[in-house]
KOLPANU-202307 format. One record per residue (C-alpha): residue in one letter; x, y negated, z. Coordinates in nm, 2 decimals, padded with zeros to 4 digits. Each point is the difference from the previous one (the first is absolute). Example, Ala and Ser with C-alpha at 12.3 -4.5 7.8 and 13.67 -1.06 7.14 Angstrom:
2
PT, type, c1, c2, c3
PT, a, 01.23, 00.45, 00.78;
PT, s, 00.14, -00.34, -00.07;
***
This chain:
375
PT, type, c1, c2, c3
PT, m, -06.73, 02.78, -03.46;
PT, t, 00.37, -00.01, -00.06;
PT, k, 00.20, 00.01, 00.32;
PT, t, 00.31, -00.22, -00.02;
PT, y, 00.30, -00.01, 00.22;
PT, f, 00.30, -00.22, 00.03;
PT, i, 00.33, 00.06, 00.19;
PT, k, 00.19, -00.30, 00.12;
PT, t, 00.35, 00.11, 00.08;
PT, y, 00.26, -00.19, 00.21;
PT, g, 00.35, 00.11, 00.07;
PT, c, 00.25, 00.25, -00.12;
PT, q, 00.01, 00.28, -00.26;
PT, a, -00.12, 00.25, 00.25;
PT, n, -00.33, -00.19, 00.03;
PT, l, -00.03, -00.01, -00.38;
PT, a, 00.04, 00.38, 00.01;
PT, d, -00.27, 00.03, 00.27;
PT, s, -00.23, -00.23, -00.21;
PT, a, 00.04, 00.24, -00.30;
PT, n, -00.11, 00.28, 00.22;
PT, i, -00.29, -00.19, 00.15;
PT, a, -00.11, -00.09, -00.36;
PT, g, 00.00, 00.37, -00.09;
PT, i, -00.22, 00.08, 00.30;
PT, f, -00.27, -00.26, -00.08;
PT, e, 00.00, 00.07, -00.38;
PT, n, -00.07, 00.37, 00.09;
PT, l, -00.29, -00.13, 00.21;
PT, g, -00.15, -00.18, -00.31;
PT, f, 00.14, -00.35, 00.05;
PT, t, 00.13, -00.21, -00.29;
PT, p, 00.28, -00.25, 00.05;
PT, l, -00.09, -00.37, -00.03;
PT, d, 00.16, -00.13, -00.32;
PT, l, 00.18, -00.33, 00.03;
PT, s, 00.20, 00.03, -00.32;
PT, k, -00.21, -00.24, -00.19;
PT, k, -00.04, -00.25, 00.29;
PT, e, 00.20, -00.32, 00.06;
PT, f, 00.01, -00.15, 00.35;
PT, k, 00.13, -00.34, 00.11;
PT, n, 00.16, 00.15, 00.31;
PT, a, 00.00, 00.30, 00.23;
PT, k, -00.30, -00.13, 00.20;
PT, a, -00.21, -00.02, -00.31;
PT, e, 00.09, 00.36, -00.09;
PT, d, -00.09, 00.11, 00.35;
PT, e, -00.33, -00.17, -00.02;
PT, y, -00.08, 00.18, -00.32;
PT, v, 00.11, 00.34, 00.13;
PT, f, -00.21, -00.03, 00.32;
PT, s, -00.30, -00.12, -00.19;
PT, s, 00.02, 00.26, -00.28;
PT, a, 00.12, 00.33, 00.14;
PT, n, -00.21, 00.24, 00.20;
PT, l, 00.30, 00.12, 00.20;
PT, v, 00.32, -00.18, 00.08;
PT, i, 00.30, 00.18, 00.15;
PT, i, 00.27, -00.22, 00.16;
PT, n, 00.33, 00.19, 00.02;
PT, s, 00.19, -00.22, 00.25;
PT, c, 00.36, -00.07, 00.09;
PT, s, 00.14, -00.10, 00.34;
PT, v, 00.37, -00.02, -00.06;
PT, r, -00.01, -00.38, 00.07;
PT, q, -00.26, -00.21, 00.18;
PT, k, -00.07, -00.19, -00.32;
PT, s, -00.10, 00.34, -00.16;
PT, e, -00.25, 00.06, 00.28;
PT, d, -00.13, -00.36, -00.02;
PT, k, -00.09, 00.05, -00.37;
PT, v, -00.24, 00.27, 00.11;
PT, y, -00.15, -00.20, 00.28;
PT, g, -00.04, -00.30, -00.23;
PT, l, -00.24, 00.20, -00.23;
PT, g, -00.27, -00.07, 00.26;
PT, k, 00.00, -00.36, -00.12;
PT, t, -00.09, 00.11, -00.35;
PT, l, -00.28, 00.22, 00.12;
PT, k, -00.15, -00.27, 00.23;
PT, g, -00.32, -00.15, -00.15;
PT, m, -00.04, 00.27, -00.26;
PT, r, -00.36, 00.12, -00.03;
PT, k, 00.10, 00.36, -00.03;
PT, k, 00.32, 00.19, 00.03;
PT, p, 00.12, 00.34, -00.12;
PT, y, 00.07, 00.29, 00.23;
PT, i, 00.36, -00.07, 00.12;
PT, i, 00.25, 00.26, 00.10;
PT, l, 00.33, -00.11, 00.16;
PT, t, 00.29, 00.24, -00.02;
PT, g, 00.38, -00.02, 00.00;
PT, c, 00.25, -00.12, 00.25;
PT, v, -00.22, -00.25, 00.19;
PT, v, -00.23, 00.29, 00.08;
PT, g, 00.29, 00.24, 00.07;
PT, s, 00.13, -00.25, 00.26;
PT, a, -00.33, 00.03, 00.19;
PT, c, -00.03, 00.38, -00.01;
PT, g, 00.20, 00.30, 00.10;
PT, d, 00.25, 00.07, 00.27;
PT, r, 00.23, -00.29, -00.10;
PT, s, -00.26, -00.28, -00.02;
PT, r, 00.12, -00.36, 00.05;
PT, y, -00.34, -00.14, 00.08;
PT, s, -00.35, 00.14, 00.06;
PT, l, -00.26, 00.07, -00.26;
PT, d, -00.24, -00.22, 00.20;
PT, d, 00.25, -00.29, -00.04;
PT, l, 00.01, 00.06, -00.38;
PT, k, -00.38, 00.02, -00.02;
PT, r, -00.03, -00.34, 00.16;
PT, k, 00.23, -00.15, -00.26;
PT, v, -00.18, 00.16, -00.30;
PT, p, -00.37, 00.04, 00.10;
PT, w, -00.09, 00.01, -00.37;
PT, v, 00.16, 00.34, -00.05;
PT, d, -00.25, 00.29, -00.01;
PT, l, 00.25, 00.29, 00.03;
PT, f, 00.36, 00.04, 00.13;
PT, l, 00.19, 00.27, -00.18;
PT, p, 00.35, 00.10, 00.13;
PT, t, 00.26, 00.05, -00.27;
PT, p, -00.05, 00.35, -00.14;
PT, k, 00.26, 00.26, 00.07;
PT, t, -00.06, 00.21, -00.30;
PT, n, -00.12, -00.05, -00.36;
PT, n, -00.36, 00.10, -00.06;
PT, l, -00.17, 00.11, -00.32;
PT, k, 00.21, -00.19, -00.25;
PT, s, 00.19, -00.32, -00.06;
PT, v, -00.08, -00.24, -00.28;
PT, s, 00.25, -00.19, -00.21;
PT, f, -00.05, -00.37, -00.01;
PT, g, 00.14, -00.01, -00.35;
PT, g, 00.33, -00.10, -00.16;
PT, g, 00.13, 00.36, -00.01;
PT, h, 00.14, -00.04, 00.35;
PT, a, -00.10, 00.15, 00.34;
PT, y, 00.10, -00.02, 00.36;
PT, v, 00.01, 00.33, 00.19;
PT, n, 00.03, 00.02, 00.38;
PT, i, 00.23, 00.29, 00.09;
PT, s, -00.02, -00.08, 00.38;
PT, t, -00.19, -00.21, 00.24;
PT, g, 00.10, -00.16, 00.33;
PT, c, 00.34, -00.07, 00.15;
PT, d, 00.20, 00.11, 00.31;
PT, n, 00.29, -00.24, -00.03;
PT, f, -00.14, -00.28, 00.23;
PT, c, 00.21, -00.28, -00.12;
PT, t, -00.06, -00.26, 00.27;
PT, y, -00.16, -00.26, -00.22;
PT, c, -00.23, 00.23, -00.20;
PT, v, -00.37, 00.08, 00.04;
PT, v, 00.00, 00.30, -00.25;
PT, p, 00.05, 00.28, 00.26;
PT, y, -00.31, -00.13, 00.18;
PT, a, -00.21, -00.09, -00.31;
PT, r, 00.08, 00.32, -00.20;
PT, g, 00.06, 00.24, 00.29;
PT, e, 00.23, 00.30, 00.02;
PT, e, 00.21, 00.08, -00.31;
PT, i, -00.16, 00.29, -00.20;
PT, s, 00.13, 00.14, -00.32;
PT, r, -00.24, 00.11, -00.27;
PT, l, 00.04, 00.35, -00.13;
PT, k, 00.20, 00.04, -00.32;
PT, a, -00.29, 00.19, -00.16;
PT, e, -00.23, -00.30, 00.07;
PT, i, 00.24, -00.24, -00.16;
PT, l, 00.05, 00.21, -00.30;
PT, a, -00.37, 00.04, -00.05;
PT, e, -00.05, -00.38, 00.02;
PT, f, 00.27, -00.05, -00.26;
PT, g, -00.18, 00.24, -00.22;
PT, s, -00.33, -00.18, 00.05;
PT, y, 00.16, -00.33, -00.09;
PT, i, 00.17, 00.14, -00.31;
PT, e, -00.34, 00.11, -00.12;
PT, q, -00.11, -00.36, 00.02;
PT, g, 00.29, -00.11, -00.21;
PT, v, 00.24, -00.11, 00.28;
PT, t, 00.37, 00.04, -00.08;
PT, k, 00.17, -00.22, 00.26;
PT, f, -00.01, 00.05, 00.37;
PT, t, 00.10, -00.17, 00.33;
PT, l, 00.03, 00.23, 00.30;
PT, c, -00.10, -00.18, 00.32;
PT, g, 00.06, 00.05, 00.37;
PT, q, 00.12, -00.20, 00.29;
PT, n, 00.33, 00.18, -00.04;
PT, v, -00.01, 00.24, -00.29;
PT, n, 00.35, 00.13, 00.07;
PT, s, -00.13, 00.20, 00.30;
PT, w, -00.27, 00.18, -00.19;
PT, g, -00.02, 00.36, 00.10;
PT, l, 00.22, -00.03, 00.30;
PT, a, -00.10, 00.09, 00.36;
PT, k, 00.03, -00.28, 00.25;
PT, k, 00.31, 00.15, 00.16;
PT, q, 00.17, 00.04, -00.34;
PT, k, -00.07, -00.35, -00.14;
PT, f, 00.17, -00.18, 00.29;
PT, k, 00.32, 00.20, -00.06;
PT, i, 00.04, -00.10, -00.37;
PT, r, 00.28, -00.25, -00.05;
PT, a, 00.05, -00.26, -00.28;
PT, g, 00.24, 00.12, -00.28;
PT, s, 00.03, 00.35, 00.15;
PT, n, 00.00, 00.32, -00.21;
PT, q, -00.32, 00.13, 00.17;
PT, k, -00.26, 00.14, -00.23;
PT, l, -00.34, -00.18, -00.01;
PT, p, -00.34, 00.17, -00.07;
PT, f, -00.09, -00.33, -00.16;
PT, a, 00.28, 00.03, -00.26;
PT, n, -00.13, 00.34, -00.09;
PT, l, -00.35, -00.13, -00.03;
PT, l, 00.12, -00.26, -00.24;
PT, r, 00.18, 00.26, -00.21;
PT, a, -00.32, 00.20, -00.02;
PT, l, -00.21, -00.30, -00.10;
PT, l, 00.25, -00.11, -00.27;
PT, k, -00.05, 00.34, -00.17;
PT, i, -00.37, -00.05, -00.05;
PT, e, -00.10, -00.03, -00.36;
PT, g, -00.14, -00.34, -00.07;
PT, v, 00.19, -00.19, 00.27;
PT, k, 00.20, -00.28, -00.16;
PT, e, 00.12, -00.20, 00.31;
PT, i, 00.01, 00.03, 00.38;
PT, d, 00.10, -00.24, 00.27;
PT, f, -00.06, 00.00, 00.37;
PT, i, -00.05, -00.23, 00.30;
PT, s, 00.08, -00.05, 00.28;
PT, s, 00.35, 00.13, 00.06;
PT, n, 00.20, -00.08, 00.31;
PT, p, 00.39, 00.00, 00.00;
PT, f, 00.04, 00.22, 00.31;
PT, d, -00.11, 00.32, -00.18;
PT, f, 00.10, -00.07, -00.36;
PT, t, 00.23, 00.29, -00.06;
PT, s, 00.23, 00.10, -00.28;
PT, d, -00.25, 00.26, -00.11;
PT, l, -00.26, -00.27, -00.06;
PT, v, 00.26, -00.22, -00.17;
PT, n, 00.08, 00.27, -00.25;
PT, v, -00.37, 00.02, -00.11;
PT, l, 00.03, -00.36, -00.11;
PT, k, 00.21, 00.12, -00.30;
PT, h, -00.32, 00.14, -00.16;
PT, p, -00.11, -00.21, -00.30;
PT, k, -00.36, 00.02, 00.11;
PT, i, 00.08, -00.18, 00.33;
PT, k, -00.09, -00.37, -00.04;
PT, n, 00.30, -00.23, 00.00;
PT, y, -00.11, -00.16, 00.33;
PT, i, 00.04, 00.11, 00.36;
PT, h, -00.14, -00.18, 00.31;
PT, i, 00.20, 00.04, 00.33;
PT, a, -00.09, -00.22, 00.29;
PT, v, 00.30, -00.13, 00.18;
PT, q, -00.18, -00.26, 00.22;
PT, s, 00.32, -00.16, 00.14;
PT, g, 00.37, -00.03, -00.07;
PT, n, 00.10, 00.00, 00.36;
PT, n, 00.05, 00.33, 00.19;
PT, e, -00.11, -00.14, 00.34;
PT, i, -00.33, -00.13, -00.15;
PT, l, -00.05, 00.34, -00.18;
PT, k, 00.04, 00.17, 00.34;
PT, k, -00.26, -00.23, 00.16;
PT, m, -00.23, 00.08, -00.29;
PT, n, 00.05, 00.37, 00.06;
PT, r, 00.13, 00.05, -00.35;
PT, r, 00.21, 00.32, -00.01;
PT, h, 00.25, -00.13, -00.24;
PT, s, 00.29, -00.24, 00.01;
PT, v, 00.11, -00.26, -00.26;
PT, e, 00.28, 00.23, -00.09;
PT, d, -00.25, 00.29, -00.06;
PT, f, -00.20, -00.22, -00.23;
PT, i, 00.29, -00.11, -00.20;
PT, g, 00.12, 00.36, -00.03;
PT, v, -00.34, 00.11, -00.14;
PT, v, 00.00, -00.28, -00.25;
PT, e, 00.35, 00.08, -00.12;
PT, q, -00.10, 00.37, -00.04;
PT, i, -00.30, -00.11, -00.21;
PT, y, 00.21, -00.22, -00.22;
PT, r, 00.25, 00.28, -00.06;
PT, v, -00.27, 00.23, -00.15;
PT, r, -00.20, -00.28, -00.16;
PT, p, 00.20, -00.32, -00.05;
PT, r, -00.28, -00.21, -00.13;
PT, m, -00.26, 00.10, 00.26;
PT, e, -00.21, -00.29, 00.12;
PT, i, -00.04, -00.02, 00.38;
PT, g, -00.26, -00.17, 00.21;
PT, t, -00.02, -00.05, 00.38;
PT, d, -00.20, -00.15, 00.29;
PT, i, 00.16, -00.25, 00.24;
PT, i, -00.13, -00.16, 00.32;
PT, v, 00.15, -00.33, 00.11;
PT, g, -00.05, -00.15, 00.35;
PT, f, -00.03, 00.32, 00.19;
PT, p, 00.00, -00.05, 00.38;
PT, g, 00.35, -00.10, 00.12;
PT, e, 00.15, -00.03, -00.35;
PT, t, 00.27, -00.27, 00.00;
PT, r, 00.10, -00.21, -00.29;
PT, e, 00.32, 00.20, -00.03;
PT, q, -00.19, 00.33, -00.01;
PT, f, -00.23, -00.15, -00.27;
PT, m, 00.30, -00.09, -00.21;
PT, d, 00.11, 00.37, 00.01;
PT, t, -00.32, 00.07, -00.18;
PT, v, 00.08, -00.27, -00.26;
PT, s, 00.34, 00.16, -00.04;
PT, l, -00.16, 00.34, -00.07;
PT, v, -00.24, -00.15, -00.25;
PT, e, 00.30, -00.16, -00.18;
PT, r, 00.19, 00.33, 00.00;
PT, v, -00.28, 00.23, -00.13;
PT, h, -00.17, -00.23, -00.26;
PT, f, -00.35, 00.13, 00.06;
PT, n, -00.23, -00.03, -00.31;
PT, v, -00.30, -00.03, 00.23;
PT, a, -00.02, -00.13, 00.36;
PT, f, -00.31, -00.04, 00.21;
PT, i, 00.10, -00.24, 00.27;
PT, s, -00.23, -00.05, 00.30;
PT, m, 00.01, -00.22, 00.30;
PT, y, -00.04, 00.20, 00.32;
PT, s, -00.35, -00.03, 00.16;
PT, e, -00.12, 00.18, 00.31;
PT, r, -00.24, 00.29, -00.06;
PT, k, -00.22, 00.09, 00.30;
PT, g, 00.09, 00.34, 00.15;
PT, t, 00.34, 00.04, -00.16;
PT, i, 00.31, 00.07, 00.21;
PT, a, 00.15, -00.34, -00.10;
PT, q, -00.31, -00.18, 00.11;
PT, k, -00.01, 00.18, 00.33;
PT, t, 00.37, -00.02, 00.09;
PT, m, 00.16, -00.29, -00.19;
PT, k, -00.05, -00.38, 00.00;
PT, d, -00.08, -00.15, -00.33;
PT, d, 00.26, -00.27, 00.06;
PT, i, 00.09, -00.13, -00.34;
PT, p, -00.18, -00.32, -00.09;
PT, r, -00.22, 00.01, -00.31;
PT, e, 00.20, -00.29, -00.15;
PT, e, 00.32, 00.21, 00.03;
PT, k, -00.17, 00.31, -00.14;
PT, k, -00.12, -00.21, -00.30;
PT, w, 00.35, -00.13, -00.05;
PT, r, 00.15, 00.35, 00.00;
PT, h, -00.27, 00.12, -00.23;
PT, d, 00.07, -00.27, -00.25;
PT, f, 00.38, 00.03, 00.03;
PT, l, -00.01, 00.37, -00.05;
PT, t, -00.24, -00.02, -00.29;
PT, k, 00.23, -00.24, -00.18;
PT, a, 00.30, 00.22, 00.07;
PT, w, -00.18, 00.31, -00.13;
PT, k, -00.12, -00.17, -00.32;
PT, k, 00.35, -00.12, -00.07;
PT, t, 00.15, 00.35, 00.05;
PT, a, -00.28, 00.18, -00.19;
PT, a, 00.07, -00.22, -00.30;
PT, e, 00.37, 00.10, 00.01;
PT, r, -00.07, 00.37, -00.01;
***
């Protein structure tokens, strides 16, 4: 009997890279991916019903960056309710990571009560096993590090993904080689903060935005760009506080994609400090100006949170001013929401009314769209 599997992936590019790794593991164990390419579904629920009724094994690779992301996982129980049979279900990703390890935000027992239909809880893997599988399109996501040690006060990632660990250069090169054999030519390097790849914990907190300090990550990029068969590389996520001139200079290479994502989060220095972001607005603008000098038409994307605890209307307007100045091509704008176990949830009052958050979200979105069109 053919053993079929399906991976349902939520969240960021790092999760997509993990899913490719998981696919490689199960294909080496004799499983065949469930093919949905010739299927048409009325909605996501209909697709879920088909997957759960057709696959022998379903792996749910979860995200917990926002409560809504977690709720999507919990909501799958409604789809399974009443089904005569269900596949073997594995839950992995950040929801599981948040319940396991030294930095857990809630207990595994709490999670099991929310998802009693899960058969196995698998913490996010720290290393790649066997091989990764391309999901087609000539493009692949490659995790170069896992975890995070930055502890931005609003963020669950240091808890869900654990301590920051850089993969060995030899492993990354080998994975590139495996993908190239599969016909992949374009790559996205993933990590919670790719800039700090290869740095010891003491080193990475000393790196300053726009400085002349050399980065192991910049040298890794140079090595990967030399590999025969590589046509394009981009990377995510980068933070402003350790984006040095050494890394900016690599952006000149024609194989570096004409898009860079750098999360600013706020345009006000007081709010940035409360967020435990190690950059100032001036640092961010300096990095952007450096990038434009070496690549004038580079497209820049960012992440922004509105309605952070204590943020005044005036402080919010500082963020609007920054958006109007930089002309971001892409902006992911989120309304702040408390995440259990984070520093902000423990020490700060979520004191901005939802109506005000919604107003700020809409106002900033309109301002961004207007300035993006002007670039």
